[in-house]
PAVOMI-428188 format. One line per field, with one value per residue (C-alpha): x, y, z; residue in three letters. Coordinates in Angstrom, 1 decimal. Layout:
u <- X;...
v <- Y;...
w <- Z;...
r <- ALA;...
END
This chain:
u <- -0.2;1.5;0.6;-0.3;-2.8;-4.6;-3.8;-5.2;-8.5;-9.6;-9.5;-11.5;-14.3;-14.5;-15.5;-19.4;-20.4;-19.9;-16.2;-16.3;-17.8;-15.1;-12.4;-13.0;-14.1;-10.4;-9.3;-10.8;-12.1;-14.9;-17.8;-18.1;-15.2;-15.3;-13.9;-15.5;-14.0;-12.2;-9.2;-9.6;-10.0;-6.9;-5.1;-6.8;-5.6;-2.2;-1.5;1.0;-0.8;-3.4;-1.3;0.0;-2.8;-3.8;-0.4;-1.7;-4.3;-2.9;-1.8;1.5;1.5;0.6;3.4;5.7;4.6;5.0;7.9;9.2;7.8;6.3;3.3;1.3;-1.8;-2.5;-6.5;-5.6;-3.4;-5.9;-8.9;-7.1;-6.0;-2.4;-1.6;-2.0;-3.6;-0.1;0.0;3.1;2.5;1.9;5.2;4.0;2.8;6.9;8.2;6.2;6.7;10.5;9.5;7.5;10.2;12.8;11.5;9.5;11.5;10.3;6.7;8.2;9.0;7.3;6.2;8.8;7.4;4.9;1.3;0.5;-2.9;-3.8;-3.7;-6.8;-8.5;-8.8;-12.3;-12.7;-11.5;-13.6;-16.5;-15.6;-16.1;-19.5;-20.3;-19.7;-21.6;-24.7;-23.9;-22.9;-25.9;-28.2;-26.3;-26.2;-30.4;-31.0;-29.3;-31.5;-34.5;-33.7;-33.4;-36.5;-38.4;-36.2;-33.1;-29.8;-28.0;-24.5;-22.2;-20.1;-17.6;-20.3;-20.4;-23.4;-24.3;-23.6;-27.2;-28.3;-25.1;-26.6;-29.9;-28.6;-26.4;-29.4;-31.8;-29.0;-28.8;-25.7;-22.6;-19.8;-19.7;-16.9;-19.4;-21.6;-19.1;-18.0;-22.0;-22.6;-19.7;-20.5;-24.5;-23.5;-21.5;-24.2;-26.8;-28.9;-28.2;-28.5;-27.6;-30.2;-30.5;-27.6;-29.5;-28.7;-32.1;-32.5;-32.9;-35.5;-33.3;-32.9;-36.7;-35.3;-32.3;-33.7;-36.8;-33.4;-31.8;-28.9;-26.4;-28.6;-27.6;-24.4;-23.6;-24.7;-23.0;-19.5;-19.9;-21.0;-18.0;-15.6;-17.2;-16.4;-13.1;-10.1;-8.8;-5.5;-7.0;-9.1;-7.6;-7.2;-9.7;-12.1;-11.4;-9.2;-5.5;-5.3;-6.4;-2.5;-1.3;-3.7;-2.0;0.7;-1.3;-0.6;2.1;1.9;-1.4;-1.2;-4.8;-4.8;-3.1;-6.5;-8.4;-6.8;-7.4;-10.7;-11.1;-9.5;-11.4;-14.6;-13.2;-12.7;-16.5;-17.7;-16.0;-13.7;-10.7;-10.0;-7.6;-5.0;-5.0;-6.5;-8.6;-12.5;-13.0;-15.9;-14.5;-11.8;-13.8;-14.8;-11.2;-10.2;-13.4;-15.8;-19.2;-18.8;-18.9;-22.7;-22.7;-19.8;-21.0;-24.2;-23.0;-21.6;-24.0;-26.9;-30.4;-32.7;-36.6;-40.1;-41.3;-41.4;-42.9;-45.2;-45.4;-48.0;-46.0;-46.2;-42.8;-41.6;-38.9;-37.0;-34.9;-32.2;-32.6;-35.2;-35.3;-34.8;-38.7;-40.4;-37.8;-39.1;-42.1;-42.5;-40.1;-43.1;-45.0;-42.4;-39.5;-36.4;-34.9;-31.7;-29.8;-28.3;-28.7;-31.6;-33.7;-36.2;-38.7;-41.8;-45.1;-45.8;-48.5;-46.4;-44.5;-47.8;-49.3;-46.7;-47.2;-50.3;-49.3;-46.9;-50.2;-50.9;-54.5;-55.7;-56.6;-53.7;-51.3;-53.2;-52.9;-49.2;-49.0;-50.9;-48.8;-45.8;-46.6;-45.6;-47.9;-50.9;-51.7;-52.2;-54.8;-53.0;-51.2;-54.9;-56.6;-53.5;-54.0;-57.9;-57.5;-54.4;-56.8;-59.6;-57.3;-55.9;-57.5;-59.2;-57.7;-58.0;-56.2;-57.4;-57.5;-60.7;-62.5;-60.8;-57.0;-56.6;-55.3;-58.2;-58.0;-61.2;-62.3;-65.4;-63.9;-63.8;-61.2;-58.5;-59.5;-59.0;-55.9;-54.7;-55.2;-53.5;-50.2;-47.4;-45.0;-48.2;-47.9;-46.0;-48.7;-50.9;-54.4;-58.0;-61.5;-63.6;-67.5;-66.3;-62.4;-58.9;-57.7;-53.9;-52.1;-49.4;-49.6;-51.0;-48.1;-46.2;-49.2;-50.0;-46.0;-46.3;-49.2;-47.2;-44.4;-46.4;-48.1;-51.2;-53.6;-53.0;-54.5;-54.4;-57.6;-57.7;-59.9;-62.6;-61.9;-60.0;-57.1;-53.9;-50.1;-47.7;-44.3;-42.0;-39.1;-42.1;-43.0;-39.7;-37.9;-40.6;-39.5;-36.5;-31.9;-31.9;-28.8;-28.5;-28.4;-25.2;-22.3;-20.3;-24.1;-23.7;-19.9;-20.0;-23.0;-21.0;-18.3;-20.3;-21.5;-19.0;-17.3;-16.6;-16.5;-13.7;-10.8;-8.2;-10.0;-11.2;-7.3;-6.4;-9.1;-7.4;-3.9;-4.5;-6.9;-4.0;-1.7;-3.6;-4.0;-0.5;0.3;2.8;4.6;3.5;4.8;1.3;1.2;-1.9;-2.8;-3.4;-6.4;-3.7;-2.8;0.0;1.3;2.7;4.5;3.7;5.7;3.4;2.9;-0.8;-3.0;-6.7;-9.0;-12.6;-14.8;-13.0;-10.2;-7.0;-4.9;-1.0;1.7;4.0;7.4;9.0;7.0;6.7;2.9;-0.2;-2.1;-5.5;-5.9;-8.8;-8.5;-10.3;-6.9;-4.7;-3.4;-0.6;0.3;3.8;5.8;8.5
v <- 0.1;3.6;6.8;7.9;5.0;7.1;10.1;9.1;7.6;10.4;12.6;10.0;10.3;13.9;13.7;14.3;11.2;12.5;13.7;10.2;8.7;11.1;9.7;6.2;6.7;8.4;5.5;2.9;1.4;-1.9;-0.7;-4.2;-4.4;-5.4;-2.4;-2.6;0.8;3.4;2.0;-0.8;2.4;3.9;0.9;0.3;3.4;3.2;-0.4;-0.7;-1.7;1.2;4.0;2.7;2.3;6.4;7.0;6.5;8.7;12.1;14.5;15.8;18.3;16.7;14.3;16.4;18.2;14.8;13.9;17.4;17.7;21.4;21.4;22.3;20.5;19.9;20.2;17.4;15.3;15.7;14.0;11.2;10.6;10.7;13.8;14.9;17.9;19.8;18.2;16.5;12.6;9.8;7.7;4.8;7.2;8.8;4.9;4.2;6.9;7.1;3.5;5.0;7.8;5.2;3.6;6.6;9.8;12.0;11.5;13.4;16.6;19.3;19.0;19.0;22.0;24.3;24.1;26.9;28.2;26.9;28.6;30.4;28.5;30.2;30.6;27.2;25.4;26.9;27.0;22.9;22.8;24.0;21.3;18.9;21.2;20.3;16.7;15.9;17.8;15.2;12.6;13.3;14.3;10.2;8.7;10.6;9.8;5.8;6.1;7.6;4.6;1.8;2.3;1.0;-2.2;-1.5;-4.5;-5.1;-2.5;0.1;0.3;-0.1;-4.0;-5.5;-6.1;-2.4;-1.2;-3.2;-1.5;2.0;1.6;-0.7;2.6;5.1;6.9;6.3;5.5;3.4;1.8;4.3;7.1;6.1;5.7;9.3;10.4;8.0;10.3;13.9;13.1;11.8;14.2;17.1;15.3;14.1;10.0;8.7;5.5;2.9;-1.1;-1.2;0.9;4.2;5.9;9.9;12.2;14.9;17.3;15.5;16.7;20.3;19.8;18.8;21.2;23.8;25.4;23.8;26.5;26.2;22.1;22.7;24.9;22.5;19.8;21.5;23.2;20.2;18.5;20.9;20.0;16.4;16.4;15.0;17.4;17.4;18.8;21.8;25.7;27.1;29.6;27.1;26.4;23.6;22.8;23.4;19.5;19.6;18.9;16.4;13.3;14.7;14.8;11.8;10.4;7.3;5.9;3.4;3.9;7.2;7.6;5.6;7.7;10.9;10.4;9.4;13.0;14.9;13.3;14.3;17.7;18.0;16.5;19.1;22.2;23.1;22.2;21.6;17.9;20.4;21.7;25.4;27.1;28.3;31.6;30.1;27.6;30.5;31.4;28.1;27.2;30.4;29.5;31.6;31.1;29.6;32.0;30.6;33.6;33.0;29.8;29.9;32.5;29.6;27.1;27.4;29.0;26.4;26.4;25.8;24.2;21.0;20.1;16.7;14.4;12.2;9.6;9.7;11.7;14.9;16.9;19.5;21.5;22.2;21.5;21.6;24.2;21.1;21.8;20.3;18.3;16.3;16.8;15.8;12.2;11.1;10.5;10.1;8.0;10.0;8.3;10.1;13.1;15.8;19.8;18.4;16.1;13.1;11.7;9.3;8.1;5.4;3.0;2.6;5.8;7.6;5.1;5.4;9.5;8.3;6.4;9.6;11.4;12.9;12.7;12.6;16.4;17.3;15.9;17.6;21.0;20.5;19.3;21.9;24.6;23.0;22.0;24.6;22.1;21.2;17.7;15.0;13.0;9.5;11.3;12.4;9.0;7.6;9.6;8.9;5.2;4.6;7.3;5.2;1.7;3.6;3.5;0.4;-1.1;1.6;0.9;2.8;2.9;1.1;2.4;-0.6;1.0;-2.2;-1.3;-2.5;-3.1;-2.7;-3.0;-2.7;-5.9;-8.8;-10.3;-8.1;-8.9;-12.7;-11.6;-10.1;-12.5;-15.0;-13.5;-14.8;-11.6;-9.9;-13.3;-11.4;-8.7;-11.6;-10.4;-11.5;-11.7;-9.6;-8.6;-7.8;-6.4;-7.7;-6.4;-6.8;-5.2;-4.0;0.0;1.9;3.1;-0.8;-2.5;0.7;0.3;-3.6;-3.2;-0.4;-2.4;-5.4;-3.6;-3.3;-0.1;1.1;4.4;5.5;7.6;9.5;9.2;11.1;8.7;11.2;9.9;10.9;10.9;8.4;9.2;5.6;7.3;8.1;4.2;3.3;4.9;4.4;6.1;7.1;7.3;9.2;10.1;7.0;4.5;5.7;2.8;3.1;4.3;0.7;1.7;4.9;3.8;0.7;2.9;5.5;3.1;1.5;4.8;6.1;9.6;9.0;8.6;8.2;4.9;3.8;3.9;1.9;-1.0;-1.2;-1.1;-4.2;-5.9;-6.0;-7.0;-9.9;-10.9;-11.6;-12.4;-9.2;-8.3;-5.2;-2.4;-1.8;1.2;1.1;3.7;1.9;2.8;5.1;7.1;5.6;4.4;0.9;-1.0;-4.2;-6.6;-9.0;-11.1;-10.4;-13.0;-12.5;-8.8;-9.8;-8.6;-5.6;-7.0;-7.6;-11.1;-12.3;-13.5;-11.2;-11.8;-10.5;-12.4;-15.6;-15.5;-15.1;-11.3;-10.2;-6.2;-4.1;-2.1;0.9;0.9;1.0;4.7;3.7;0.3;0.1;-2.6;-3.9
w <- 0.2;-0.7;0.0;-3.7;-3.5;-0.5;-1.9;-5.4;-3.9;-1.7;-4.9;-6.4;-3.3;-3.7;-7.7;-8.3;-10.3;-13.5;-13.1;-12.2;-14.8;-17.4;-15.6;-15.9;-19.4;-20.3;-18.3;-20.2;-17.4;-17.6;-16.0;-15.3;-13.4;-9.8;-7.2;-4.0;-3.2;-3.7;-2.6;-5.3;-7.8;-7.0;-6.7;-10.1;-11.4;-10.7;-12.1;-14.6;-17.2;-17.0;-16.7;-20.2;-21.7;-20.1;-21.7;-25.6;-24.5;-24.1;-26.4;-26.8;-24.4;-22.0;-22.4;-22.9;-19.0;-17.7;-18.8;-18.0;-14.1;-15.6;-13.7;-17.3;-18.7;-15.2;-15.6;-18.4;-16.5;-13.4;-15.5;-16.0;-12.8;-13.1;-10.9;-7.4;-6.5;-6.9;-9.8;-9.3;-11.0;-9.3;-8.7;-10.8;-13.4;-13.7;-13.6;-16.9;-18.2;-17.9;-19.3;-22.4;-22.8;-23.4;-26.1;-28.0;-26.8;-29.5;-28.0;-25.2;-27.1;-28.5;-32.9;-34.9;-37.0;-35.2;-36.5;-38.7;-39.9;-43.7;-46.9;-48.2;-50.6;-54.3;-56.2;-57.9;-54.5;-52.3;-55.3;-55.1;-51.4;-51.4;-53.3;-51.5;-48.6;-50.7;-51.8;-47.8;-46.5;-48.8;-47.3;-43.9;-44.4;-46.4;-43.1;-41.0;-42.6;-43.2;-39.1;-38.6;-40.3;-39.0;-36.5;-37.3;-35.6;-34.2;-34.1;-30.6;-31.9;-32.5;-36.5;-38.6;-38.8;-42.7;-43.3;-42.8;-44.2;-47.5;-47.3;-47.4;-49.8;-51.8;-51.1;-52.5;-49.2;-49.0;-51.5;-49.8;-45.9;-45.3;-46.2;-44.1;-41.1;-41.7;-41.3;-38.7;-36.4;-37.7;-36.9;-33.3;-32.7;-33.5;-31.5;-34.0;-33.9;-30.3;-28.7;-27.8;-27.0;-29.2;-32.4;-33.1;-34.0;-35.0;-32.1;-31.8;-32.8;-35.7;-36.7;-36.6;-38.6;-41.4;-41.8;-42.0;-44.9;-46.5;-44.9;-41.1;-41.5;-42.3;-39.6;-36.9;-37.9;-37.9;-35.1;-33.4;-35.0;-33.7;-30.3;-30.2;-30.9;-28.8;-26.8;-27.8;-31.5;-29.9;-28.6;-25.2;-27.6;-28.6;-32.4;-33.3;-34.9;-39.1;-39.8;-40.9;-37.3;-36.3;-37.3;-35.1;-31.7;-30.0;-30.7;-28.5;-30.1;-32.2;-33.7;-34.1;-37.6;-39.2;-37.0;-38.0;-41.3;-41.3;-39.5;-41.7;-44.8;-42.6;-42.9;-46.3;-47.0;-44.6;-46.4;-43.6;-45.7;-49.4;-50.1;-51.2;-47.4;-48.2;-46.3;-47.4;-46.2;-44.0;-42.0;-40.1;-38.2;-36.4;-36.4;-34.2;-32.0;-33.5;-35.5;-39.0;-41.6;-43.1;-45.8;-47.1;-47.8;-49.2;-51.8;-53.6;-53.0;-56.2;-55.1;-53.7;-55.3;-53.7;-57.5;-59.5;-61.8;-61.9;-64.3;-65.6;-65.4;-61.4;-61.3;-60.1;-61.2;-59.2;-61.4;-58.9;-55.0;-53.2;-50.1;-47.4;-45.9;-48.9;-50.1;-46.3;-47.2;-50.8;-49.5;-47.4;-50.0;-52.7;-53.3;-54.3;-57.9;-58.5;-56.1;-57.9;-58.1;-60.4;-58.5;-59.8;-57.5;-58.2;-56.3;-55.8;-54.1;-51.5;-50.7;-50.5;-48.1;-45.8;-46.1;-44.7;-42.0;-40.9;-40.8;-44.2;-45.5;-49.1;-48.9;-47.3;-49.5;-52.8;-51.2;-50.4;-54.5;-55.7;-54.3;-55.3;-58.6;-61.9;-63.7;-61.6;-60.4;-63.0;-63.1;-62.7;-59.6;-58.2;-58.9;-56.8;-54.4;-53.6;-54.6;-51.3;-49.2;-49.8;-48.8;-45.6;-42.2;-42.7;-39.6;-36.5;-33.7;-30.5;-26.5;-25.4;-21.9;-20.6;-21.7;-23.4;-27.3;-30.1;-33.1;-35.5;-39.2;-41.3;-43.1;-41.2;-43.5;-43.0;-38.7;-39.4;-41.1;-38.2;-35.8;-37.6;-38.9;-37.1;-37.3;-35.0;-32.5;-30.1;-29.6;-28.3;-29.7;-28.5;-30.5;-28.2;-29.4;-33.2;-32.1;-31.3;-28.1;-26.9;-23.2;-25.7;-25.4;-28.8;-30.8;-30.2;-32.0;-34.7;-35.4;-35.6;-38.3;-40.2;-40.4;-41.3;-44.3;-43.1;-43.9;-40.4;-38.6;-35.1;-33.9;-30.8;-27.8;-29.7;-32.8;-35.0;-36.7;-35.1;-36.3;-34.2;-33.9;-34.2;-32.0;-29.1;-29.3;-29.2;-26.5;-24.0;-20.9;-21.8;-21.1;-17.6;-16.6;-14.4;-16.9;-18.3;-18.4;-15.2;-12.9;-11.0;-10.8;-9.3;-7.0;-5.3;-4.7;-3.1;-0.7;0.3;1.0;4.4;5.9;7.6;5.5;8.3;9.5;5.7;5.4;8.4;7.6;3.8;5.3;8.1;5.1;2.6;5.5;6.4;2.5;2.4;5.8;6.1;9.2;10.2;13.3;15.0;17.5;20.2;22.5;25.7;28.4;30.4;26.8;26.1;23.1;22.3;19.0;18.4;15.6;14.0;11.7;11.0;10.4;10.6;10.7;11.9;14.9;15.2;15.6;14.5;15.2;14.6;15.6;18.1;16.7;20.0;22.1;19.8;20.7;19.6;20.3;19.1;19.4;19.1;15.6;17.4;19.4;16.5;15.6;12.8;10.9;8.4;6.5;8.5
r <- UNK;UNK;UNK;UNK;UNK;UNK;UNK;UNK;UNK;UNK;UNK;UNK;UNK;UNK;UNK;UNK;UNK;UNK;UNK;UNK;UNK;UNK;UNK;UNK;UNK;UNK;UNK;UNK;UNK;UNK;UNK;UNK;UNK;UNK;UNK;UNK;UNK;UNK;UNK;UNK;UNK;UNK;UNK;UNK;UNK;UNK;UNK;UNK;UNK;UNK;UNK;UNK;UNK;UNK;UNK;UNK;UNK;UNK;UNK;UNK;UNK;UNK;UNK;UNK;UNK;UNK;UNK;UNK;UNK;UNK;UNK;UNK;UNK;UNK;UNK;UNK;UNK;UNK;UNK;UNK;UNK;UNK;UNK;UNK;UNK;UNK;UNK;UNK;UNK;UNK;UNK;UNK;UNK;UNK;UNK;UNK;UNK;UNK;UNK;UNK;UNK;UNK;UNK;UNK;UNK;UNK;UNK;UNK;UNK;UNK;UNK;UNK;UNK;UNK;UNK;UNK;UNK;UNK;UNK;UNK;UNK;UNK;UNK;UNK;UNK;UNK;UNK;UNK;UNK;UNK;UNK;UNK;UNK;UNK;UNK;UNK;UNK;UNK;UNK;UNK;UNK;UNK;UNK;UNK;UNK;UNK;UNK;UNK;UNK;UNK;UNK;UNK;UNK;UNK;UNK;UNK;UNK;UNK;UNK;UNK;UNK;UNK;UNK;UNK;UNK;UNK;UNK;UNK;UNK;UNK;UNK;UNK;UNK;UNK;UNK;UNK;UNK;UNK;UNK;UNK;UNK;UNK;UNK;UNK;UNK;UNK;UNK;UNK;UNK;UNK;UNK;UNK;UNK;UNK;UNK;UNK;UNK;UNK;UNK;UNK;UNK;UNK;UNK;UNK;UNK;UNK;UNK;UNK;UNK;UNK;UNK;UNK;UNK;UNK;UNK;UNK;UNK;UNK;UNK;UNK;UNK;UNK;UNK;UNK;UNK;UNK;UNK;UNK;UNK;UNK;UNK;UNK;UNK;UNK;UNK;UNK;UNK;UNK;UNK;UNK;UNK;UNK;UNK;UNK;UNK;UNK;UNK;UNK;UNK;UNK;UNK;UNK;UNK;UNK;UNK;UNK;UNK;UNK;UNK;UNK;UNK;UNK;UNK;UNK;UNK;UNK;UNK;UNK;UNK;UNK;UNK;UNK;UNK;UNK;UNK;UNK;UNK;UNK;UNK;UNK;UNK;UNK;UNK;UNK;UNK;UNK;UNK;UNK;UNK;UNK;UNK;UNK;UNK;UNK;UNK;UNK;UNK;UNK;UNK;UNK;UNK;UNK;UNK;UNK;UNK;UNK;UNK;UNK;UNK;UNK;UNK;UNK;UNK;UNK;UNK;UNK;UNK;UNK;UNK;UNK;UNK;UNK;UNK;UNK;UNK;UNK;UNK;UNK;UNK;UNK;UNK;UNK;UNK;UNK;UNK;UNK;UNK;UNK;UNK;UNK;UNK;UNK;UNK;UNK;UNK;UNK;UNK;UNK;UNK;UNK;UNK;UNK;UNK;UNK;UNK;UNK;UNK;UNK;UNK;UNK;UNK;UNK;UNK;UNK;UNK;UNK;UNK;UNK;UNK;UNK;UNK;UNK;UNK;UNK;UNK;UNK;UNK;UNK;UNK;UNK;UNK;UNK;UNK;UNK;UNK;UNK;UNK;UNK;UNK;UNK;UNK;UNK;UNK;UNK;UNK;UNK;UNK;UNK;UNK;UNK;UNK;UNK;UNK;UNK;UNK;UNK;UNK;UNK;UNK;UNK;UNK;UNK;UNK;UNK;UNK;UNK;UNK;UNK;UNK;UNK;UNK;UNK;UNK;UNK;UNK;UNK;UNK;UNK;UNK;UNK;UNK;UNK;UNK;UNK;UNK;UNK;UNK;UNK;UNK;UNK;UNK;UNK;UNK;UNK;UNK;UNK;UNK;UNK;UNK;UNK;UNK;UNK;UNK;UNK;UNK;UNK;UNK;UNK;UNK;UNK;UNK;UNK;UNK;UNK;UNK;UNK;UNK;UNK;UNK;UNK;UNK;UNK;UNK;UNK;UNK;UNK;UNK;UNK;UNK;UNK;UNK;UNK;UNK;UNK;UNK;UNK;UNK;UNK;UNK;UNK;UNK;UNK;UNK;UNK;UNK;UNK;UNK;UNK;UNK;UNK;UNK;UNK;UNK;UNK;UNK;UNK;UNK;UNK;UNK;UNK;UNK;UNK;UNK;UNK;UNK;UNK;UNK;UNK;UNK;UNK;UNK;UNK;UNK;UNK;UNK;UNK;UNK;UNK;UNK;UNK;UNK;UNK;UNK;UNK;UNK;UNK;UNK;UNK;UNK;UNK;UNK;UNK;UNK;UNK;UNK;UNK;UNK;UNK;UNK;UNK;UNK;UNK;UNK;UNK;UNK;UNK;UNK;UNK;UNK;UNK;UNK;UNK;UNK;UNK;UNK;UNK;UNK;UNK;UNK;UNK
END
């Protein structure tokens, strides 16, 4: 046992739950670790292997500060639990730093060349970057729309499953798996996707983002990207280092080189830097800690339009980039066949029915298309809307007066098909008074029927059709702060923590001595107030007493723990 362990245990106990969780995450602590108390935590964090892992996650300035003992970067090093309250490295940390420095001396030196601001992108490079913004924001919109309808499954490593990758590629939402990884990373950074039960789902913020203009979408995404960059890439003024300097930021991390390359690729996609390393004018304020210059970007984007041509072949042609909110509404009832500055959409029975499932009606669709179209509503399209509406709502889902979810229909054949549908067996449907009832929630039943392609509509207590959000149905009670990965571990450490740190430390020392059957010098306060020292081989601890063989008298002694003043190894 060392005083460093006691010092670190005391420091850990003084942190709030969020700070503890942050430190454990930085140190790659497993949430399932068997630590019993803060002394266990301190011992684990001062283990050589744990310190070595922490060093790989430190940016270059922090490594230099550790090696020189300058006291700089104390905030970063404290979050990693590598230095004491005075900023001095713990003894075990200093030993591992010396070992790492002997094998990689340049990692503990300043960068070979100072980071300088990138050159300004010329007019043609800036125009090409603006085109990438238009394509990339459109691709992210496709991804978010796809996750609103069906969440993306995550593998154990956090990547999107192969099945969902193929689904998105086949649907034209993304071009390559690499593009998907980049889009998911920035959507997570901007708070547009959230993880729940090993799935990625669109957040409530995604609805606002999808309704925004292209420049507003871009601004939200790049500000989120900046906030999510690792500390070694950030600057004191709230900005970030020039992308050319990113590869050198974490010299001990064996996985950093490909990660830095991916971040630079994302920066190129979102027009923060060009492939040649130049910086568009709109990115400089973001890099230096301010807001991005969206106006400069908007000047190079093609003008957004608010009208389309509706064709008799059930297609719609937008001769330029459609206003995002109109594009979003149109895609609720049509499938986009091509994505470019001029886009093509196609209406199908399934797409129109899907829009009605999301809350559209025949009248709302006609009103929207009449305002959007430069050519009126062709008769084949009007017929498609009418026939889809006539079929839609054949099945109605509501909550009856007993609190059960009731499935009703005027077509007995349809109800019979629902009753025997194997895909709906988990709902536990039971026939009752000409309907099917279940204890499952209305929204769950609604989406189960919709996913099985039944013409279903949800109705409220007054019998009026009501739009149902898939995310609201899936999230249920939501994610509370206590559900975070380290909540159980932190709670266990808190439960076993004693407010009397001296007594807790003494108990820890005695437990360790008994476990190792160590020879210790024990100072005991006698009833008359004097102290006496015993040299014991510790053999047991229980019932508030320490047992051990007295090395001097060669007898067994039992000492009350409450009378022990101090313990030290012999």
